[in-house]
C-alpha positions in Angstrom: 71.8 -16.7 -124.4 68.5 -18.6 -124.8 66.5 -15.4 -125.1 68.8 -13.7 -127.6 67.2 -12.9 -130.9 69.5 -12.7 -133.9 68.1 -10.6 -136.7 69.5 -10.7 -140.2 69.3 -7.3 -141.9 69.0 -7.6 -145.6 70.6 -4.8 -147.6 68.3 -2.8 -149.8 68.8 -2.5 -153.5 70.1 1.1 -153.3 72.7 0.2 -150.7 73.9 -2.7 -152.8 74.3 -0.5 -155.8 76.0 2.2 -153.8 78.4 -0.4 -152.4 79.8 -0.9 -155.9 80.1 2.8 -156.6 76.9 3.5 -158.5 74.6 5.9 -156.9 71.0 5.9 -158.2 69.5 9.3 -158.6 65.8 10.2 -158.7 66.1 12.2 -162.0 67.9 11.9 -165.2 68.8 14.5 -167.8 66.1 15.0 -170.5 68.7 14.3 -173.3 69.6 11.0 -171.7 65.9 10.1 -171.6 65.5 11.0 -175.3 68.6 9.0 -176.2 67.1 6.0 -174.4 63.7 6.2 -176.0 64.6 7.4 -179.5 65.9 4.0 -180.9 62.7 2.2 -179.8 60.6 5.0 -181.3 62.4 4.8 -184.6 62.0 1.0 -184.7 58.3 1.2 -184.0 57.8 3.9 -186.7 59.7 1.7 -189.2 58.0 -1.5 -188.3 54.5 -0.1 -188.2 54.9 2.4 -191.1 54.2 5.5 -189.1 56.1 7.9 -191.3 52.9 9.1 -193.1 51.3 10.0 -189.7 54.4 11.9 -188.7 54.5 13.9 -191.9 50.7 14.6 -191.7 51.0 15.9 -188.1 54.1 18.0 -189.0 52.4 19.6 -191.9 49.3 20.2 -189.8 51.3 21.9 -187.1 53.2 23.9 -189.7 49.9 25.1 -191.2 48.7 26.2 -187.8 51.9 28.2 -187.4 51.4 29.8 -190.7 54.3 28.4 -192.6 
């Protein structure tokens, strides 16, 4: 018994999450990604006054499309 090595195996993050019923996936639906990013994007536009830049870019693109 003196030569016995006891190793403690630490569970990985994924196995701990899977143990409670949540399985992480490598991809997420694009609409979920947009829903996550959109509130922050709107906040940054409002805080830094980016509406004018958005309107300018939209009108430029519309001009290129011939509308």
